[in-house]
C-alpha positions in Angstrom: 121.4 100.4 106.5 124.9 101.1 106.1 125.1 104.7 104.3 122.6 107.4 104.8 123.6 109.7 102.2 121.1 112.2 100.8 120.2 110.8 97.5 121.3 113.3 95.0 122.2 112.8 90.9 125.8 113.2 92.3 125.7 111.7 95.6 126.3 108.7 96.4 123.7 105.9 97.0 123.0 104.4 100.0 123.3 100.8 101.1 121.2 98.4 102.3 121.5 95.1 104.3 118.5 93.9 103.4 114.6 94.7 101.1 113.4 95.8 105.0 116.1 98.8 104.9 116.2 99.5 101.2 111.6 100.2 100.8 111.6 103.6 103.2 114.3 105.0 100.5 112.3 103.5 97.6 109.7 105.0 98.5 111.6 108.3 99.3 112.6 107.7 96.0 108.5 108.2 94.8 107.9 110.8 97.3 105.7 112.6 94.8 101.8 110.9 94.3 102.3 112.1 90.7 105.3 110.0 90.2 103.5 107.2 92.0 100.4 107.1 90.0 102.7 107.3 86.1 104.4 104.1 88.0 100.8 102.5 88.4 99.5 103.9 85.2 102.5 102.4 82.9 103.1 99.2 84.7 99.0 98.4 84.7 99.1 99.4 80.8 101.9 97.0 80.0 100.5 94.3 82.4 96.9 94.8 79.8 99.1 95.0 77.1 101.4 91.6 77.6 98.6 89.8 78.6 96.2 91.0 75.7 98.7 89.6 73.4 99.8 86.5 75.2 95.9 85.7 75.2 96.2 86.5 71.2 99.3 84.3 71.3 101.6 87.3 70.1 104.7 86.9 72.6 106.3 89.5 71.2 103.4 91.8 73.3 105.2 90.7 76.4 107.9 93.0 75.8 105.1 95.9 76.3 105.6 95.3 80.1 109.1 96.9 80.3 109.3 98.7 77.8 106.1 100.8 78.6 106.2 100.0 82.5 109.6 101.8 82.7 109.5 103.3 79.5 106.8 105.8 81.9 108.4 105.5 85.5 112.0 106.6 84.6 110.9 109.7 82.7 108.9 110.6 86.0 111.9 110.6 88.2 113.6 112.5 86.3 111.3 115.1 85.1 108.9 115.2 88.5 110.8 113.4 91.9 114.5 115.1 90.1 116.0 112.0 90.8 117.6 108.7 89.7 115.8 105.7 89.8 116.5 103.3 92.5 116.3 100.7 89.9 119.7 101.6 88.6 121.5 100.9 91.9 119.3 98.3 93.2 117.4 96.1 90.3 115.7 93.1 92.0 114.7 95.2 95.6 113.3 98.0 93.0 111.3 95.0 91.0 109.7 94.6 93.9 109.3 97.8 95.5 107.0 98.5 92.4 105.1 95.4 93.2 104.4 96.4 96.8 103.8 100.1 96.0 101.6 99.4 93.5 99.9 97.2 95.9 99.2 99.2 98.3 98.3 102.1 96.3 95.7 99.9 94.8 94.3 99.1 98.2 93.4 102.7 98.6 97.4 103.5 100.8 98.6 106.1 98.8 98.5 108.7 101.6 100.7 106.1 103.8 103.4 105.9 101.1 103.7 109.9 101.0 103.8 109.4 104.8 106.7 106.8 104.6 108.6 108.6 102.3 108.1 112.2 104.3 109.8 110.6 106.9 112.7 108.7 105.2 112.8 112.2 103.7 113.6 114.2 107.2 115.1 111.7 108.8 118.2 111.5 105.6 118.6 114.8 104.8 
């Protein structure tokens, strides 16, 4: 990572040289369990509606994934975390981070995510 500036709405976003450097930052932007669970719920709901629509031959239902997924996740950042979504500065790595975070949550590893977030925030405040 080339910049370890504290992530606030008025501070510059940190820059990263790889996804591996970005990952702990991404998790830190989801430091509260409520934010992670809103992400999980929105993503799984969007996936379910998309799968249902595609199975029924209604391609427009594919819009449910980004609309419901991001439509629930972004407000969680503003109202729960009080930060801006990492998607705004790092869209592709954030998408990969969403997948990795949700996979860990589904595997029962939410506590580990909280530990990663706490460590990154302690080192970068």
